[in-house]
NUVEXDREN-717456 format. One record per residue: residue in one letter; x, y, z of N, C-alpha, C, O in turn. Coordinates in steps of 0.05 Angstrom, whole numbers, plus 5000, padded with zeros to 4 digits. Layout:
N
aXYZXYZXYZXYZ/...
This chain:
437
m654788245998655288245976653787895955654087685968/n653087885940650987695925653787485914656187515909/k651487235912654487045901655887115868658187055859/e653687255855654787345826657287485836659387385829/q657387785856658787875854660687755866662587765850/n661387645886663787425890664587305876666987285880/d663687155854664787125825667087235809668487095794/i667287585816668787795805670487715813670487605836/a673287745792676287765814677188055799678988175811/i676288165777677788425762673988605752672388495736/r673688815761671888915755672889215748673589355767/v673189345712674089475704671389745692670389725669/e670589985713669290135699669590325690670890485705/n668690445662668890765657672190845651673091075651/l673690615647677690695655678190815625677590745602/s679591055638680391265620683191355631683491395655/k685091375613687691505617688091665595687891595571/c688891955604689992125592692892245595693692295618/y694292295577697392365585697392685572696492745550/q698292825588698293015569701693105553704093055557/i700993195541703793225515704593495515702993645503/y706693625526708393815516710093865502712193775511/d710293995479711894045447713994125471715793955471/t714494315488717294365493717694445518715894595524/p718894415535719094455564718594795575717994845598/r718894985558717595135562714295125567712895235584/d713894975550710895035560709494835584707394855597/r711694645583711394515620710594675634708294695643/l713394885641712595145659709795305654707895385668/k710095305636707095545629705495395644705095435668/q704495225630702995035648702295055677699994995685/f703995135690704694975725704595285730704395355754/i704795525709705495775724702095935712700095925727/l702096055690700596195681696796175677695296375677/p695795825672692895805680692296015709690996225710/r693895855733692795955762692396375752690396505752/v694496435748694996705740692196825728690596995737/q692096655697689696755691686696725704684896875695/r686196595717684596455729684296805762682096895767/v686496905777685997035785686797335777687897505792/i686097375752685197605741683197635718682997815701/g681197325725678697335708679797245678679097375658/r680697125676681097015646679996725651679496575670/q679696725615679096335619681496265617682696385599/p683196055634685595875627685695815605683695745593/k688395845594689395705576690895475572692895515585/q691095165557692394935561694494955542694295085521/y696394835549699094915542700094545533702394465526/f698294445535699094185519696693985511694393955519/r698093855494695393595482695593425498697493365512/e692793315498692393135501691292855492689192825479/f693392645500694292405486692292175503692992095525/w689392065488688191845514689091555508688091395492/a691091535525692291155523689190975534689290735532/l687091075543685390875539682491025541682091235552/k680990905532678391045536675391045541673491055526/d675491015564671490875571671690525563670690365547/i673690525587672990185590672190025604672690045628/s670489795591669689695619669289395609668989345585/f669289195631668588915630669988785654672188845662/e668388615662668488455678669788185674668788055656/v672888015694673387755691671687705712670487855728/k671787325708671287195739672987075744674887035728/k672986965773675586835778675586575762673686435755/g678086545759679186265745678586305717678686095704/e677786555702677986595663680886695666682486815680/t680386605650683586685624682686875607680786825592/i684087195605683287295587685187435568686187635577/g685787365543688187515536686887865518684787985512/i689387875516688988215513690588315487693088305485/i688788405467691288335439690788645431689688815445/g691788685408691988925393694889025380696788895389/r695289155369696589245361698889465367697789685361/n700789505374703189635386702289975403701190135388/g702590035424700690205420697690305430696890535435/s696390075430693990085433693290075466690790095468/g694190055484693490065511693489895531692989935555/k694389615518694789395531695589415554694489335575/s698389555550701089535579698989775606698189735628/t698889955590697890215607694390055623693290135644/l693589855608690689855628691689595637689789445634/l693289475644694889205661696489365683696589255705/q697489555681699189765701697289875714697789885738/m694989985706692390125723691589855732690489905753/i691389605727689689365749692789385769692589525789/c694689295766695989345788696089495800696089405823/g696289795800695989925810698590105810699290305824/t699390005794701990215779701690475772703690625774/l699890565764698190755742696390785753694990595761/s695391105760692491145767691491315734692691445717/p688691215741686891205720685791575725684791675745/t686391705694684691925704681791925701680592145703/s680591705696676891765720676491395710677591215697/g674891425720673291105722675190905747677290955758/s674390785747674990535772675490255764674690135743/i677190165785677789905778678489715810679589785831/t677389505803675789405832676689065831675288905818/t679188955847680088685848678988555871677688655889/h680088265868679488095890681987925888682887805868/g683087935917685387775914688087915912688388155914/r690287705908692987785915693687805886693287595874/i694788015872695388035845698988035835700388235838/a699787765824701987785814702387905782700287885769/a704488015769704588135753707688045742709587975756/l707288065713710287995697709888225676708988185654/l710588455683710688645658712488785653714088625664/e713788955646716289025628717788875640717088755661/l721188865623722788775632723888855655723989085662/g724888625670726088755697723989045708724989265715/s721888985709720789155724719489005760717988815767/g720589155771720089025797723888925817724588835839/f725389025788728488885812729089115812728189315801/n731889035833733389285841736289115824737088885829/p737489325802738889235789741989115805743388935795/e742689235826745389295843744288965861746188805865/f741488875871741488705879742488455861743188425838/t741988215892743487955873739987865872737987985879/g740687575859736987485850735887385869733387365871/r737987285889736287175917735187455931732887465941/e737487745934735187885945732888025936731288165949/n732787975908730188175896727987865893725687895884/v728987595903726187455904725787525936723487475943/y727187595953725787665983724788015971722688125977/m725888055963723788375960721988425948720888635954/n720588225921718388255912716788035923714388055919/a717487855935715887705955714487855979712587765991/s715388065984714988175997713388396000712288456021/v713388545974712188705961708988615961706788705964/l710188375956706388175946705088125969702688105971/g706488115985705888086020705987906029703887856040/l707887706031709287506036711087546063712787716058/s711287446088712287446106715987306094716587156076/q717787426114720987146101719986896112720886716099/e718586826129718286626128716086466111715486246121/e715086496095713186526073714686476041713586366023/t717586586039719086656028721186446031722986366016/d720486386049723486246066721885906052723485726046/a720385886051718885556053718485566017717985366004/r718785786006718385845975720285845953720185795929/f722385915971725586045954727085695939728185695917/d726985525950727185235932725585315902726485365880/d723385295910721085265887722385455867722885405843/i723085705880723285985860724685895851724285905827/v726985775856729985765846729985625827731185695807/a728485355829728185055814727685115789728985035769/f725085305792723885375765724485585748723885635725/a725985695765728386045744729785835730730085805706/d730885665751734285425739735685645718735885665694/i736885865751739086055728741885945741744086035735/g740885655766743785545779744685775794743185875810/e747285865789750186015817749186325809750286505823/f747186415788747486625784745086755808744686995812/i744086585818741286765838743186865859742287035874/e746086785863747386995884748787215866750687345876/q748087285837749387465829747787675827745487595824/p748087985827747088265817745488185794746088055774/v743188285800741488325767742988375747743388195730/k743888595743743588745730746988615705748188745688/t747588315716749488135699747887975685748887825668/y745187975691743787805680742287775652740887965647/s742387585632740887775603738887715610737887585629/s737987875584733987945585732087555598729987495611/g734487375583732787135592732186965617730486805626/m735287115624734686925660734287195669735187145691/m733687465671731287615678727987515688726887485710/v727387475661724687405653724587105678723487145700/r725386905674726286605680725686735712723386675721/l727486905732727086925756724187115770723387145793/a723287215738720787515760718387275741716087385745/f718087085729715386875731716086665754714686595773/s717786615750718086425777717086575805715486485821/v718386825806717186815831713986945827712386825842/a712987115814710187155802708386865810706386855826/i709686635794707386315807707186225824705486075832/n710186355840709586245869709886385892711286345912/v708386545886707286705912704386775915703286985920/a703086465911700486425909698586675904697086785920/p698986715876696686915863694586935857694286865833/d692387015869689687045863688987135823687187065808/i690987275821690687385794693887455783695587575794/l693987335759696387305751696887465726695587375707/i698287675718698287795696701387865682703188015691/v701387725659702487695637703187855616701487845598/d705588055612705188235594707188235569708888415567/e707088055551708487945532712387855544714087775528/a712887885570715787915572716387615570718887575572/l714987395568715187105564717287145531719287015525/a716287325518716987185487719387235476720287205454/v720887385512723687465512725187115523727287045513/g724387015534725386765540725086495521723186445507/d727586305524727186015507725185885492722985985496/a725285725478722685655472721385395492719085315492/a723985275509723785115532722385195551720285085558/f723685455562722385565581719685695573717785715590/q719485765553716085875545714485695542712185745550/r714985475533713885085540712585205577710585315587/k714885115583714584925616712985245619710785175611/c712785455623711185745631708485655623706585715638/m708285535604704785465587704685275602702485335612/r705285095612704084825625704184925656703484745672/k704885155667704885255697702485375697700585335714/i702485585670700185795667697485615667695485715676/g697385325656695385145649693884985677691684895682/e696585025692696384865718695185025736693684925753/l695885375732694585545750692485585743690985665760/s691385555718688385625706685785475725683585565731/d687485125734685984915719685884975752683984845761/s687185135775686985105799685085345808684685365832/g683985525791682385695800683386035799682186225808/v686186035784687486245795685886465764684986375743/t685986705771685786845748688187005729689987145738/l687586935699689787075685689887225662689287125640/l690787545667690587655642694087645634696287705644/f692787535604694787515584695287625557694187555536/v697487845561697487925529700887785522702887675532/s699287885489701787715478700587785444698187815442/h702187815424701787885391702087585382702087575357/d702187335393701886985387698486955389697286885409/l697287035363694886945371693986665379692086585393/e696186535364694486205372695586065399694785855410/t697986275411696986145437695286345461694986305485/v694686525445691586645460689186515459687886465479/k688386435428686986155418686185955437683885925447/k689285765442689685595454689185635484687685455493/i690085825503689685885535687685985541686685895561/c686586145530684686415533681286345529680686275506/s678886365550677086285543675686645533673786665519/e676386745538675587025525678387215520680687175527/a677487405507679687635500678487995492676188075488/l680488115492679388365497680788405475682488235468/y680088725455681488695436681389055431679389185430/l683489125430684689485442685089535410685989355395/i684289815401685089945378684990235389682990355396/r687890355391687890625404687090665427686690895436/g686890475438685390605475682790575474681690625496/e680890465451679090335454678390075454679489945437/m676289905472675589695467674089675444672189825443/i674589485421672889385403671489225398669789205380/e672389055417671088675426672288635446674488705456/f669988475454670888265483669188005482666888065474/g669487745486668787605486669987275468672287185471/v668487185457669886875459673186915441673387015418/a674886855452678586835449678686855418679787045406/k676586525400677186505382675786685356676786665334/q673186875361672487085349673587295349673587395327/v674987465369676787635372678887595352679287715331/c679987415363683287445354682287355307684087365290/i680387305301679387325274679187655275680687805262/s677687705288677188035288680088165283680588295262/y681488135298684588345297685588165278687588285272/e685687975266686587855243685687955214686987935193/c683188055218681488165192683188425199684288505179/d683688555219683888845216687888845215689289035208/l688588675221692188605210692788615190694788755184/f690888415164692688355138689488445116688788335095/g688488605126686088665098683988765115683688755139/a681988905092679089085101678088935106678588765089/s676488825123674688795134671688755119670388965116/k670588505110668888525094667088365109667788215127/k664288405100662488365108661687985107661687825088/s661087945127661587595136658587475129656287565132/e659487225117657387155098657186815118658886675128/t655286805117653986505122655286205100654086175078/s656286135103657185915081655485695077654285605097/q655085595057654785345055656985255025657885405008/i657085015027657584855006657484914976655684804962/e659285084963659085214944658285034919656585134904/a659184804914658084664886656784394897657584284918/q655384324886654084084890655183804869656183844847/a654883644876655683374854653883144859652483064879/d654283074836652282764843654382474859656082324851/l653082494883654382324898652882014896653281824911/s650882004872650781724874651181534864650081314867/n653081614847655781374830657481334855659481204851/s657181434884658981304891658681284925657481474934/d659381104943658581144962660881124995660681085019/q662981194975664881354988665781595001667781645016/a663481774990663582004999661182065015658882005008/i662082195041660282285057659082595052660182785040/l657082595062656882995057654482905079652382785075/d655683015103653683155122652483435130653783645135/p649583395130648483635125649383835152650084065146/d649483755182649383905197651884065197651884245213/l654784015178656084065174656584305154658884385150/l653484465136654284555125654084775127654684925108/g653084895155653985305155655985235175656285025187/t657685505176659285535191658485915197656486035189/n660986035215661186285227663186405202665086505215/e663586445180665686495153666186765161664386915168/k669386845161669187155164671687145143673687015145/i670587345118671587485095673087695095671787905099/y675687725092676687985092678287925071678187705060/g680588165060682088235041682688515025681588705036/d683988575005684688794993682888904974682489144970/g681588664958679588634947680988674908680188834891/r682588514907683688444886683188224873683288194849/s682488034893681687754888679087684899677687834912/q678787414891675987294896676486954903678186814891/i675286894918675286614927672686534921670886684928/t672086294908670186224901669785944893671385934874/g668485654896668485494898669585304906670685144891/v669485304941670985244958670384924960667984884962/m671984654961671084514971672684214970673684094951/v672384144995672183894999672383654976670183644966/t674383444963673283164956675483004962677883064966/n673882714960676082514966677182404938675782444918/k679382294935680382204912680182114884681882084867/n676382064881674782104867674282214856673582154833/r674082544869672682824857669782714875668882694853/h668182654889666282674908666582864926668082834945/i664883124922664983294950664883104970663982874970/t666083274994665983105022666083395040666783625035/n665083265065666283405091665783255116665383355138/v665982915107667782705130669982565118669882465096/l671982555133674382395121674682195135673182195155/n675982015132677481765143679481865152680482085147/a680481635174683681605175685281525150684881325136/n687081695147689581585121688081615084688381525061/t687181695091685581725060686682005044687782215051/e686281945031687082185003684882345003682682234997/f685082685011683282824993684383104981686783144976/i682283294979683083514954681083694965678583664968/v683283934973681384214967682284364945684284364931/s680484474946680884614924678884864917676484814919/y679885184905677585304904678885494874680985464861/r677485604872677585804837678386124855677486204876/a680386234838681386494852680586604822681386504801/k678786814827678787034808680687254825681187284849/f681687444795683887664799682487934790681987964766/l681788104808679388284801681588554790680688714773/a684288584801686188724791689288594780689788354782/e690488734772692988594765695288484791694888634811/v696488354793697788254819700288074806700087904788/s701788134814704887964816705887764838706687844859/f705687544832706887334849704987294874705787294898/p702287264865701187194890700686844902700486634890/i700586924931701186684938698186484941695886564938/f698486324944694686124947695285984982697485954993/g693785954987695385795014692285655030690085765032/m692785475036689485365056691085265081693485215078/m689685235108690085215132687685035146685285105145/i688284815158686284695177686884825213689084865223/t684584865225684785005247682484755263680484645254/n683484755285681284645307678684855319677585065313/r678484685336675684825352676185145359674685335353/e678685145374679485325387680785535378681785725391/g680985445332682285665327685885675332687285875329/v686785395340689685335337690685265301688885295284/c691285235298693285295270693484915267694484885290/i693384705259693584445256695884335234697784175235/f694684505212696184385185695584655164693384695153/g698184815161698085025133699584915113700784715121/t699784975092701285045066700085285047697885395052/n702185355019701285445010703285404991705385284998/t702785534955704785534934707585674943709685664929/e707285784962710485914967712185684966713785654948/n711785444994713285375007712985164982715285074981/h711785074966713084884942712984974910712484834890/l713585224911715685414900713285414872714485474851/v710785374868709785334840707685624830705985634848/s707185824814704785904808706886244817706286434832/k708686204805710386474822710186734790712086854780/r708286744784707386924760706087124754706087154778/h704887294746703087534736701287494732700987354712/f698387614749696287574738694687834729694888044742/a693187794708692888064698688888034704687687824711/e687788304700685288294714684088074691684788014668/g681387994713680687764697682087524689681487394669/d684387454707684987144703683987014720683287114742/e683686784715682286574744683586294734683786204711/v684286184760686085964766683585704787681485784796/v684285454791683285244794686685304821688985374814/v685785254842688185124862687184854867684884794864/e689284694875687684464896690684364908692884344898/f689884324928691784184940691383914956689983904977/h692683674945693183464945694283374973696583424979/l692183214993693683205016692382885035689982805035/t694282765047692882555064692182555086693782655100/n689982475098688582595133689782415146689182175147/h692182525160693382435193691982535209692782475231/l689682685210689182735232687582675248685882545235/g686682695279685582545293682582495286681682585265/p680582355307678382375305677182655311679082725325/g675482875311674783075319673383355285673883335261/i672583455292671283665283673383895272674583995290/f673983965251676384175238675084375216672784315208/y676184575207675784755197678084975187679885115197/l676684905156678684985134678285365125676285495120/t680285425126680585705119682385665089683885475086/c682085825071682785895044684486165046683786295066/g685986245035685986515030689186545002690986375000/i688786794988690786954977692587174974691687364961/y695387214985696387374992698787424983700087234974/t699987714983702887774976703787944991702588115004/t706587884987708388115003709588294981711988334983/e708488374967709688574946710188964963709089074982/n711489014953712289344964711989275000711689475014/s711889045012711089085042713188935049714788875031/d713788865073714688755096712988475112714188285121/s709988515113708188295126705888315096705588425074/l704488115115702987965086700688155080699688295097/i699788145052697488295047695088085028694887995005/y693388095055691887955039689488045017687988225024/l689287884985687987944977684987844982682987974979/q685187634989681887494998682787325024684987225021/r681887265044681586925062679286945066677887145068/r678686715066675186665084676486485103677886295095/m676186525121676286405149674186175158671886235155/d674785935168672585795177671085775150668785815158/v670985745128668885705102667285455101664785465098/l668685245103668484945111669484825139671484885150/i667384605150667884495169668084085166666583895163/i670084145169670583865162671583595188673683555199/k668683415191669583185211671382925200671282825178/v672982865220674782595225674882435234676082425256/i673882215224672182015239674081785238674681725215/a675381615260677581425267676081155244673881125234/d679180975244677280765228676480515258677380505281/n675080405249674480135279676280025292675979965315/d679079975275680979755292682980005299685179935304/s682280355299683780515310682780645340680580725347/c684880645352684080875382686781025388688880915395/i686181315384688381475385686881695403684481675406/g687881855411688682165418689682355416692082375419/g688082565408689882795404688882855372687382705360/v690083145360689883215334690683115306690383225285/a691882895312694282815297694782445300695382335321/n693982305266694682045273696882035262697182115239/l698781945279701581825269701081605262703181525254/n699381405259699481095248701980925265703980835256/s700980925296702980845306702680435309700880275303/k705180415320706180075312707180015345709280105354/i705079855360706879855392706679565389705079385382/v709179605396710879365403711879215427713779335437/v711278985440711378965468713578675477712878435477/t715778745483717778535485718278535518718278705535/e718578265517719878175552723178085549724378005569/
């Protein structure tokens, strides 16, 4: 085995899973008996079920130490894929090769016997994962400390809340020294403090070389902790690549009809000769913009200007600036919401606001109407590169957002620190430090 093969933690090749769906119990009995009889008498066997392909011809590789997000709508095959990687579900065709011990946090309560106490379930799960009783004894205190469920460790699991069950399951999974950790949405049940604690631990495991497969509907978390992502639709792999770009593709499908991506440039030019305060960095003018929406509006003229209305893409700390764009309506729209968002390189939202939050522009627009939207802001960002996204959406006749048009990563902004300031992170909180004796 060569070095490249040694680096692979998970290899999935042409993986498919098909379920047989029977309309009635009678059809199941027919399928068990009649095809055999039909073969004996020389007839073509008849099929009494419908096929449902939960996964179709999935292939990808995960290297050791990588963190991979798996995203997609409910029913897209995410859990089926993880169960087959764990070995709890057999594929219809294809193969899965894994290297190392796998610890998984799948369905809530899976692997626990509700009649056993928490202590008994810890030892049972650890033994299933290959730990001896002596090894589990050595890790038990750490498991209990991380789970932080107190005296309930001695109570039957059936008395646990869903949050307590997640705490114990995750604590066992991370303390058995896994080579591959698989987490399937279960963390969403825990409280905010425990989720934060789990994210820190996941980061530590990733830094130590543990391979992570992470399923979540929280795209901001996927962008933050995952290097790559896999996007599934109805059992088919749509995209596998850099997490930020894959999440953008998923958002396009969720919130609007995808439109052809355009390479954005600064859309309006201004005479900067009258001001020395505005800087336009030509290296920041090209982006990998993504545009989508249902076509009822069009966003043009996106720009960032300083307070003197000079176009810029380089901002100093603690300065005022304006994000603006023109919105044209190509159809009648009631109560649209105009918004903007600033993200970092990983695609994580740093700041976002919209007209709904400020209770402005709540009116009806006719076809052909145009407005200019301006967001007046003060730059409290830390030094670095940031991306601007603009969008118009509505919630009319729907429980979810419907984007009329969204332009993701339309502009790149650079923030530079003051000469006399020294800060770290994505925000400048204008700190003052006092040391007293």
